[in-house]
C-alpha positions in Angstrom: -34.5 7.9 33.7 -34.3 10.8 30.9 -30.7 9.9 30.5 -31.6 5.9 30.7 -33.1 6.7 28.1 -30.6 8.4 25.6 -27.9 6.2 26.3 -30.6 3.1 24.6 -31.6 5.3 22.1 -27.9 6.0 21.4 -27.0 2.3 21.7 -29.7 1.5 18.9 -28.5 4.0 16.5 -25.0 2.0 17.0 -26.5 -1.1 16.7 -28.1 -0.4 13.3 -25.5 1.3 11.9 -22.8 -1.3 12.8 -25.5 -4.2 11.1 -25.6 -2.1 7.9 -21.8 -2.1 7.9 -21.8 -5.4 7.9 -24.5 -6.0 5.5 -22.3 -3.7 2.7 -18.8 -5.2 3.8 -20.3 -9.0 3.1 -21.9 -7.9 -0.3 -18.7 -6.1 -1.5 -16.3 -8.9 -0.2 -18.0 -11.3 -2.8 -16.4 -15.1 -2.9 -13.1 -15.2 -1.3 -9.8 -15.4 -3.2 -6.4 -17.1 -3.0 -3.4 -15.1 -2.8 -2.0 -14.2 -5.8 1.6 -15.3 -4.6 3.1 -16.8 -1.5 3.7 -15.4 1.8 6.9 -13.6 2.0 7.8 -14.1 5.7 10.9 -12.0 6.4 12.6 -8.7 5.5 16.0 -8.6 3.7 17.7 -8.2 7.0 16.1 -11.3 8.3 13.7 -9.7 10.9 10.6 -11.5 11.0 7.7 -9.1 9.1 5.1 -10.6 11.7 7.0 -9.0 14.6 6.1 -5.6 13.4 2.9 -5.5 11.7 1.0 -9.1 13.1 -1.6 -6.8 13.9 -4.2 -6.9 11.2 -1.6 -8.1 8.6 -3.4 -10.7 6.1 0.0 -11.5 4.0 3.0 -9.6 3.0 2.6 -9.3 -0.5 -1.1 -10.8 -0.7 -2.7 -9.3 -4.0 -6.1 -9.7 -4.1 -7.4 -9.6 -7.6 -10.9 -9.0 -7.3 -10.9 -6.1 -5.2 -7.8 -4.8 -6.5 -6.1 -4.4 -3.0 -2.4 -5.2 -2.3 -1.9 -6.4 1.6 1.4 -5.5 2.1 2.3 -5.4 6.1 -0.3 -3.8 7.8 -1.0 -1.3 4.9 -3.6 -2.1 2.6 -5.0 0.1 0.1 -6.7 -0.2 -3.8 -4.1 0.5 -6.1 -1.0 1.6 -4.1 2.3 -0.7 -3.3 3.2 0.5 0.1 5.7 0.6 1.3 7.6 1.1 -1.9 7.5 4.9 -1.8 8.5 7.1 1.6 6.0 9.3 2.5 8.3 12.3 1.3 8.1 11.0 -2.2 4.3 10.4 -1.7 3.4 13.9 -1.2 5.7 15.3 -3.7 4.2 13.6 -6.7 0.5 13.9 -5.3 1.4 17.6 -5.4 1.3 18.5 -8.8 2.6 22.2 -8.4 5.2 20.6 -6.2 6.3 17.9 -9.0 5.8 20.2 -12.0 8.6 22.6 -9.9 10.9 20.2 -8.8 11.4 18.6 -12.4 11.7 22.1 -14.1 14.2 22.9 -11.9 16.1 20.1 -12.9 15.4 21.0 -16.5 12.7 18.4 -17.7 9.8 19.3 -20.0 7.2 20.0 -18.0 3.5 21.6 -18.9 3.6 24.8 -16.8 1.3 25.7 -14.6 0.4 28.8 -12.2 -0.4 27.9 -9.1 -3.4 30.1 -7.1 -2.5 29.3 -3.4 -6.1 29.7 -2.4 -5.1 29.2 1.1 -6.0 32.6 2.3 -9.0 32.4 0.3 -10.8 29.9 3.3 -11.7 33.3 5.1 -12.9 35.0 1.7 -15.2 32.2 0.9 -17.5 34.3 -2.0 -15.3 37.3 -2.1 -12.4 35.3 -4.1 -11.1 37.4 -6.8 -12.0 35.2 -10.0 -11.7 38.1 -12.7 -8.7 39.4 -11.5 -7.2 36.1 -11.2 -8.9 35.0 -14.6 -7.4 38.1 -16.4 -3.8 37.2 -14.8 -3.9 34.1 -16.2 -5.6 34.5 -19.6 -2.6 37.4 -20.2 0.0 34.8 -19.5 -1.6 31.6 -21.2 -4.4 32.7 -23.3 -7.4 30.4 -24.0 -8.2 27.5 -24.1 -6.8 27.0 -20.6 -6.9 24.0 -18.5 -7.8 24.2 -14.2 -7.5 21.7 -11.8 -6.8 20.6 -7.9 -3.2 20.7 -7.3 -4.1 17.1 -5.9 -6.5 14.8 -7.2 -6.3 11.7 -10.0 -8.8 10.1 -12.5 -9.0 13.5 -14.3 -11.9 14.2 -11.8 -12.3 18.2 -11.2 -10.2 18.7 -14.4 -11.8 21.6 -16.1 -11.3 23.1 -19.7 -11.7 27.0 -20.2 -12.6 28.2 -23.5 -13.6 31.6 -22.8 -13.2 34.2 -20.0 -16.7 33.9 -18.6 -16.2 30.2 -18.4 -12.6 30.3 -16.8 -14.8 32.3 -14.0 -17.2 29.7 -13.5 -14.7 26.7 -13.4 -12.7 29.0 -10.5 -15.7 29.3 -8.5 -17.0 26.0 -8.8 -13.7 23.9 -7.7 -12.3 26.5 -4.9 -15.7 26.2 -3.3 -15.7 22.4 -3.0 -13.9 21.2 0.5 -10.6 20.7 0.9 -10.1 22.2 -2.9 -8.2 25.6 -1.6 -5.5 25.5 -3.9 -5.7 25.3 -8.1 -3.6 25.0 -11.1 -3.6 26.8 -14.3 -2.4 25.0 -17.2 -1.8 26.5 -21.0 -4.0 23.5 -23.0 -1.5 21.3 -24.8 -2.9 19.7 -27.6 -1.7 15.9 -27.6 -2.6 13.2 -29.6 -1.7 10.7 -27.3 -0.7 10.0 -23.8 2.1 7.8 -22.6 2.0 6.4 -19.1 6.0 4.4 -18.3 4.9 2.6 -15.1 8.7 2.2 -13.2 9.8 0.4 -10.1 13.4 -0.2 -8.5 16.2 -2.2 -8.4 19.1 -2.8 -6.0 22.5 -3.7 -6.0 25.9 -3.0 -3.6 28.5 -1.4 -4.7 31.6 -0.1 -2.8 29.6 3.3 -1.8 26.9 1.2 -0.3 23.3 0.4 -1.7 22.7 1.6 -5.3 19.0 2.2 -6.0 18.4 2.1 -10.0 14.8 3.1 -12.0 13.5 0.3 -13.9 10.8 0.0 -16.7 8.0 -1.9 -15.8 5.8 -1.4 -18.5 4.5 1.3 -21.0 0.8 2.2 -21.7 -0.1 3.9 -24.4 -3.5 6.3 -23.6 -5.8 7.6 -26.7 -8.6 10.1 -26.4 -12.2 8.7 -26.9 -13.3 8.7 -30.4 -16.1 7.6 -32.8 -15.2 6.3 -36.5 -16.9 8.0 -39.5 -19.8 5.5 -41.8 -19.6 8.3 -44.4 -23.5 9.4 -43.9 -24.0 9.7 -39.8 -23.4 12.9 -38.1 -20.8 13.1 -34.9 -23.9 13.5 -32.8 -25.2 10.3 -34.4 -22.3 8.5 -33.8 -22.0 9.5 -30.2 -25.3 8.7 -29.6 -24.6 5.2 -31.0 -21.0 4.8 -29.0 -21.1 1.2 -27.3 -20.3 2.3 -23.7 -20.2 0.3 -20.6 -22.3 1.9 -17.4 -19.4 2.9 -15.8 -19.0 6.0 -18.3 -22.2 6.2 -19.9 -22.3 9.2 -18.2 -19.7 11.0 -20.5 -22.0 10.7 -23.5 -23.6 13.8 -22.5 -19.9 15.8 -21.8 -18.9 14.3 -25.4 -21.8 15.9 -27.1 -21.1 19.3 -24.9 -17.4 19.2 -25.9 -17.8 18.7 -29.7 -20.9 21.4 -29.7 -18.4 24.1 -28.3 -16.1 22.7 -31.2 -18.9 23.1 -33.4 -18.4 20.1 -34.9 -21.9 18.2 -34.3 -23.4 18.4 -37.2 -20.1 17.2 -39.2 -20.3 14.1 -41.2 -16.9 12.4 -41.0 -15.5 10.5 -44.1 -16.0 6.5 -43.9 -13.0 5.0 -41.4 -12.1 8.5 -40.4 -11.4 9.1 -36.7 -12.5 11.8 -34.6 -11.6 12.4 -31.6 -14.8 13.6 -29.2 -13.3 14.5 -25.9 -10.0 16.0 -24.7 -9.3 13.7 -21.4 -7.3 10.8 -21.7 -8.6 9.1 -18.7 -9.9 5.4 -19.0 -13.0 6.9 -16.7 -13.7 9.4 -19.0 -14.2 7.3 -22.2 -10.0 7.1 -23.0 -8.6 3.9 -23.9 -5.0 2.2 -23.1 -3.1 0.0 -24.9 0.1 -1.9 -23.6 3.2 -1.1 -25.5 6.2 -3.4 -26.6 9.1 -2.5 -24.6 11.2 -3.0 -27.3 9.5 -1.3 -29.9 10.9 1.7 -31.9 10.0 5.0 -31.0 9.7 4.4 -27.0 13.1 4.7 -25.8 13.4 8.3 -25.7 9.8 8.7 -23.4 11.1 5.8 -21.6 14.5 7.4 -20.9 13.0 10.5 -19.7 10.6 8.5 -17.5 13.2 7.2 -15.7 15.4 10.4 -15.4 12.3 12.1 -13.7 11.7 9.1 -11.3 15.3 9.2 -10.4 15.1 12.8 -9.5 12.2 12.5 -7.1 13.6 9.1 -5.8 10.0 7.5 -6.9 10.0 3.8 -5.7 7.3 2.6 -7.8 5.0 4.6 -9.8 4.7 6.0 -13.1 5.4 8.8 -15.4 2.9 10.4 -17.1 3.8 11.9 -20.5 2.0 14.0 -23.1 3.0 13.8 -26.8 1.9 16.1 -29.6 1.6 15.3 -33.2 4.9 16.7 -34.0 6.4 14.6 -31.5 6.9 17.4 -28.5 6.8 15.5 -25.4 5.8 16.8 -21.8 5.7 15.5 -18.4 2.4 16.2 -17.1 2.5 14.5 -14.0 3.3 11.2 -11.6 1.3 8.6 -10.0 2.1 6.1 -7.6 -1.2 4.2 -7.9 -0.1 1.5 -10.8 -1.3 -1.9 -9.8 -4.6 -1.7 -11.9 -2.1 -0.8 -15.0 0.1 -3.5 -14.2 -2.4 -5.9 -13.8 -3.8 -5.4 -16.9 -1.0 -5.3 -19.2 1.0 -8.1 -17.4 0.0 -12.1 -17.5 -0.9 -13.1 -13.9 2.5 -15.3 -13.4 4.6 -12.2 -14.6 2.4 -9.9 -12.7 2.9 -12.0 -9.4 6.6 -12.3 -10.1 6.6 -8.4 -10.2 5.0 -7.0 -7.6 6.9 -9.9 -5.0 10.3 -8.5 -6.4 9.4 -4.9 -6.1 8.0 -5.3 -2.4 11.3 -7.3 -1.7 13.6 -4.3 -3.2 11.1 -1.9 -1.4 12.3 -3.3 2.0 15.5 -3.7 1.6 15.6 0.1 0.7 13.7 1.2 3.6 15.8 -0.8 5.9 19.1 0.9 4.5 16.7 4.5 4.8 16.8 3.7 8.4 20.1 2.5 8.9 21.2 5.7 7.1 18.9 7.5 9.3 20.7 6.5 12.8 23.9 6.9 11.4 23.9 10.5 10.2 21.7 11.5 13.8 24.4 9.6 15.9 26.7 11.6 14.0 25.6 14.9 14.5 24.7 14.4 17.8 28.0 14.4 18.8 29.0 17.2 17.2 25.9 19.4 19.0 27.5 23.0 20.2 24.4 24.5 21.3 23.6 25.1 24.9 21.3 22.1 25.6 20.4 23.8 28.5 18.9 26.8 27.2 15.3 27.7 28.0 12.4 27.4 25.9 10.2 30.1 27.4 12.5 33.1 26.5 9.3 34.6 25.7 7.6 35.0 28.7 10.7 36.3 30.7 11.8 39.6 29.5 10.6 40.6 25.9 6.5 39.6 26.9 5.9 43.0 25.4 6.9 42.4 22.0 4.0 40.8 20.0 3.5 37.2 19.3 4.5 37.7 15.5 7.6 39.6 15.8 8.4 36.8 18.6 8.0 33.9 15.8 10.9 31.9 14.5 11.0 32.1 10.7 11.1 28.8 9.2 12.5 30.0 5.7 15.3 32.1 7.9 16.4 28.3 9.7 16.3 26.7 6.4 18.7 29.4 4.8 21.0 29.4 7.6 21.2 25.6 7.3 22.1 25.7 3.6 24.8 28.2 4.4 26.2 26.1 7.3 26.3 23.1 4.9 27.6 25.2 1.7 24.2 24.4 -0.2 21.8 26.4 -2.5 18.4 26.8 -1.5 15.9 27.4 -3.7 12.3 28.5 -2.6 9.2 27.4 -4.6 5.7 27.8 -4.3 6.0 31.0 -2.1 8.6 29.0 0.3 6.2 25.9 0.6 8.8 23.7 -1.3 12.4 24.1 -0.1 14.9 22.4 -2.5 18.6 22.3 -1.1 21.2 21.4 -4.1 24.9 20.7 -3.4 27.6 19.0 -5.8 26.2 15.7 -5.7 22.7 16.6 -7.0 19.3 17.6 -5.2 18.0 17.2 -1.7 13.9 17.4 -1.7 12.1 19.0 0.7 8.8 20.1 1.5 7.0 21.6 4.7 9.6 21.0 7.0 8.0 21.9 9.7 7.1 18.4 9.7 9.6 15.8 10.4 8.8 12.2 9.9 9.1 12.0 5.8 11.5 9.3 6.2 8.7 7.0 7.3 7.1 4.8 5.0 3.2 4.4 4.3 3.0 1.3 6.3 4.7 2.8 9.1 2.7 5.8 9.1 -0.3 3.9 9.0 0.5 1.9 12.3 1.8 4.7 14.4 -1.2 6.9 13.2 -3.6 3.8 14.6 -3.3 4.5 18.9 -4.9 1.1 19.3 -2.5 -0.7 16.8 0.8 0.9 18.5 0.2 0.1 22.0 -1.1 -3.3 20.9 2.4 -3.7 19.2 4.5 -2.4 21.7 3.0 -3.8 24.5 3.5 -7.5 22.6 7.3 -6.5 22.7 7.0 -6.0 26.5 7.5 -2.1 26.8 5.7 -0.1 29.4 2.9 1.9 27.5 -0.8 3.5 28.2 -3.2 0.7 27.0 -5.7 1.9 23.9 -8.7 0.2 23.2 -11.3 -0.1 20.5 -14.5 -0.5 22.1 -16.2 -2.9 19.9 -19.7 -1.2 19.5 -21.2 -1.9 16.5 -20.9 -5.5 18.1 -22.5 -5.2 21.6 -22.8 -1.5 23.0 -23.5 -2.8 26.5 -20.4 -5.0 26.7 -18.5 -2.2 25.5 -19.8 0.2 28.3 -19.1 -2.5 30.5 -15.4 -2.7 29.7 -15.4 1.1 30.2 -17.0 1.0 33.6 -14.2 -1.1 34.7 -11.3 1.2 33.7 -13.2 3.8 35.6 -13.5 1.8 38.5 -9.5 2.3 38.6 -9.9 6.1 39.4 -11.3 7.2 42.3 -13.5 10.0 40.6 -14.5 7.5 37.9 -12.5 9.3 35.3 -11.7 7.8 31.8 -10.1 9.2 28.6 -12.1 8.9 25.2 -10.3 10.2 22.0 -9.9 9.3 18.4 -8.1 6.3 17.3 -6.3 8.4 14.9 -5.3 12.2 15.4 -3.3 14.5 16.8 -2.5 17.9 19.1 -4.9 16.2 21.8 -8.2 17.6 19.7 -10.3 14.7 20.3 -9.3 13.9 23.3 -12.6 13.9 26.1 -11.8 13.4 29.9 -15.3 11.9 30.8 -16.7 11.2 34.3 -20.6 10.3 33.9 -21.9 7.4 31.7 -23.8 9.7 29.4 -20.8 11.8 28.8 -19.0 8.5 27.7 -21.8 7.5 25.6 -22.2 10.9 24.1 -18.3 10.6 23.2 -18.4 7.3 21.9 -21.1 8.7 19.5 -19.7 11.7 18.4 -16.3 10.5 18.0 -15.2 8.9 14.4 -13.4 5.5 15.4 -13.4 6.2 19.1 -10.9 4.6 21.4 -10.4 4.1 25.0 -7.7 4.6 27.7 -7.7 4.6 31.5 -7.0 8.1 33.1 -3.3 8.2 34.4 -3.2 10.6 37.2 0.0 10.4 38.5 1.8 12.3 35.6 4.5 14.7 36.8 5.8 15.6 32.9 5.7 14.4 29.2 8.7 14.0 27.3 8.9 14.2 23.3 11.7 12.2 22.1 12.8 12.7 18.3 14.7 9.7 16.9 15.9 8.7 13.5 16.7 5.0 12.9 16.4 4.4 16.6 19.0 6.5 18.0 17.8 9.5 20.2 18.1 12.8 18.4 16.7 15.7 20.8 14.3 15.6 24.0 11.9 18.6 25.3 9.8 18.3 28.4 6.3 19.3 28.8 4.4 20.4 32.0 1.1 21.4 33.1 0.2 25.0 32.8 -0.8 26.1 36.5 -1.8 29.0 37.7 -0.8 30.2 41.9 -3.7 31.2 43.8 -3.8 34.4 46.1 -6.4 33.5 48.0 -9.2 35.9 46.5 -9.1 35.8 42.7 -11.5 32.3 41.2 -9.4 30.1 38.7 -11.2 31.9 35.6 -9.5 35.5 37.0 -6.2 33.9 37.6 -6.5 32.5 33.7 -7.2 35.7 32.3 -4.3 37.2 34.4 -1.8 34.3 33.4 -2.8 34.7 29.6 -2.3 38.3 29.5 1.3 37.7 30.6 1.9 35.1 27.9 3.0 36.2 24.5 0.6 34.3 22.1 -1.6 33.1 24.8 -4.5 33.9 22.2 -4.1 30.8 20.5 -5.3 28.6 23.4 -7.0 30.8 25.7 -10.2 29.6 24.6 -9.4 25.9 24.9 -8.1 26.2 28.3 -11.5 28.2 29.6 -13.4 25.0 27.7 -11.3 22.7 30.1 -11.9 24.4 33.3 -14.5 22.6 36.0 -13.5 24.6 38.9 -13.4 27.9 36.9 -15.2 29.6 40.0 -13.0 27.8 43.2 -11.1 30.3 45.1 -7.5 28.7 45.4 -6.1 29.0 48.7 -3.2 31.6 48.9 0.1 29.8 46.8 -2.1 26.8 46.2 -0.9 25.3 42.3 -4.1 24.9 40.0 -3.6 23.0 36.8 -5.2 24.2 33.8 -5.8 21.3 31.8 -4.9 17.5 31.8 -3.9 17.6 28.3 0.3 17.8 28.1 0.0 19.4 24.3 2.0 22.4 23.1 -1.4 23.6 21.5 -3.0 24.1 24.9 -0.3 26.3 26.5 1.9 23.4 28.3 5.4 24.9 30.0 8.2 23.6 27.5 11.9 22.9 28.7 14.4 21.1 26.9 16.7 18.0 27.9 20.3 17.4 27.6 21.0 14.3 26.0 21.9 11.7 28.6 20.4 13.7 31.6 17.5 11.3 31.2 18.7 7.8 30.2 15.4 5.7 31.3 13.7 7.7 28.9 16.2 7.6 25.9 16.6 3.7 26.1 12.6 3.5 26.1 12.0 5.7 23.3 14.9 3.9 21.0 13.3 0.4 22.0 9.8 1.7 20.9 11.2 3.4 17.4 13.2 0.0 16.6 10.1 -2.2 17.8 8.0 -0.1 15.0 10.8 0.8 12.6 9.7 4.4 12.7 11.7 7.9 12.6 10.0 10.5 14.7 8.6 11.1 18.2 8.2 8.8 20.8 5.9 10.5 24.0 6.9 9.2 27.1 5.1 10.0 31.0 7.0 10.4 34.0 4.7 8.8 37.0 4.6 10.2 40.3 6.8 7.0 41.3 9.4 7.6 38.9 8.5 4.7 36.4 8.2 6.0 32.6 5.5 4.4 30.4 4.6 5.3 26.3 1.8 7.2 25.8 2.2 7.0 21.5 4.5 7.5 18.9 4.3 10.2 16.2 5.8 9.5 12.5 4.8 13.0 11.4 5.2 15.2 14.2 5.3 19.0 13.6 8.0 21.6 14.9 6.5 24.4 14.1 5.1 25.5 17.6 9.0 24.4 18.8 9.8 26.8 16.2 7.6 30.1 17.8 9.0 29.2 20.5 12.6 29.7 19.9 14.3 26.7 20.4 17.2 25.1 19.5 15.6 21.7 19.5 13.5 22.6 16.1 16.6 23.7 14.3 18.4 20.7 15.0 15.7 18.4 14.4 15.4 20.5 10.6 19.2 20.3 9.8 18.8 16.6 10.5 16.0 16.3 8.2 18.0 17.8 4.9 21.4 15.8 6.1 19.5 12.3 6.1 17.2 13.2 3.1 20.6 14.4 1.2 22.3 11.1 2.3 19.5 8.8 1.3 19.0 11.0 -2.3 22.8 9.4 -2.8 21.7 5.8 -3.1 19.6 7.4 -6.5 22.6 9.4 -7.9 24.0 8.2 -10.8 27.9 6.7 -10.2 29.2 9.7 -12.1 27.8 12.0 -10.2 28.8 10.4 -6.9 32.7 10.4 -7.9 32.2 13.8 -8.8 30.9 14.6 -5.0 33.8 12.6 -3.5 36.1 14.6 -5.2 
């Protein structure tokens, strides 16, 4: 009875939350708006776009001017023109330090900074070295100094430190915020204006293939918030009389504080004299933005600088922000991909519609070419593979168990250096090795965090594959065998959702069902539920839960790396297990098992939490699985699979990859009856665990990533450099 009451109580909470969310959505939606331009029904290659993104798509290229949201394929977000930029480019320009170092290495005038990589500070909490850090940066840059997060937009959390004490406070405030564990320190640049050059792309075909050229779509000049003197009022009085909209009313006090620090609050400016009252150019903080004539004198040097910078980072669409001083000194301060709002403000509606439609067509053409090149390079490199495909990946547990985990781990930087040497490239490590830049005669090939494999994909593709429900629906519609993932409609009818889940439980003798986060990886959010109360708890605890049946006949799982629909490498995962001796409990056998395995400290506690039979004593020679999850993070056994050894697995993985147009990893379950079924698709699979296991698969995947990125980058290189490279 008590359990029934708890379930009912949770249902009521979910129902009320659903009503509240629906009410807010209705209020924010406002009146319906018509699409800004007509629906684009096909990609440049002729593939029906609905085949890929039919689940939840409103319209390819539909732009809602009221909510300022672009619907492009299945991807909808405010201010972004997906799928114009790859994930690699998106990550590059979101990380201010990475973008700065790449441009600096290429010889661009940038606003230099010091990165305080505070990842180490996570465990230090309040024992952070504020004063040592301040002394170091002040010694290099002096004061005043700007402190800001390595990621962010809109001028949020960007602080100006005029004194050492103010710098101490800014550091502590920023690093104490959630997710703020990397700060940038920059010298204050006394700029009179900021120019935002909005850049897009155009493509043309020539003898060397598709050529991508950046083009300027618009220029916006930003100025500081200011007051105009009347010859009798003080700056304090002028600030009080400023006409400010409700959205930036809070900045009035910031203006006063800034001018007080300057000692200018009581100053009386002359009639008609403009006085800047703040140091930020952001519109959300009081700055003004004026569209400029592209043909006007004086802008050509800045637009050319922006175009070259866009080509350097292979920017599909975005902006280059340039600070300009009174003396004309120009410095690139950052790049941005959220430009729809700027374009909508400076272009007439008809021009805006045509511009965005053209950019989407170009983006799709570029993405199809990238996908094709990835498959071409992969196929070529697979044919040249020389490593022993049968080499065991669990070498660490055989003859060198006494070695520490750290000694046995492969060093990613060492792998990358080997790849660079093998292909006659120069490897430059930036930001303590976090950013790797490969350079050859044809130009630079950018890399970042190469433990991840899927930076070829667009945000639209990643958005789909990160959603287990949408991925399963699309693969099912394509006729591929896939483990179903369903979204329980909790806010609509909790009882009906539970009834649907019970129907899945009926298919298992023990009434088991899997509830997991709709988004996520590593098996962290997966729950194996038996009782109704556990089901209810899991549904309420998880954010965006989804439900799938428990597949009890699983023998092993294959992870298949694909690029452009071509299979590159495969490894198999099997359940970790202990063998009974007729005397010890499962828990004792687990302790012995972990003592013999190097690095088991990483997953021992996870396995103990998974055990339901910890006190049981298995029969002699009886094999007892330690978990139902096939994840490296849970200690599963791993072995390499030769290409051609599992043709059905390769065929299914290639079909799933082509259906979703994703380069990444396809996880396929092998069942006891010999059949295969897709579990999920990952657009950004990590290889760090494979590096620790000393496997050639990890090295081969990293090498492929470097070569594919190098080939793709050639589309953005000027013709002169291409000709030099061919010689």
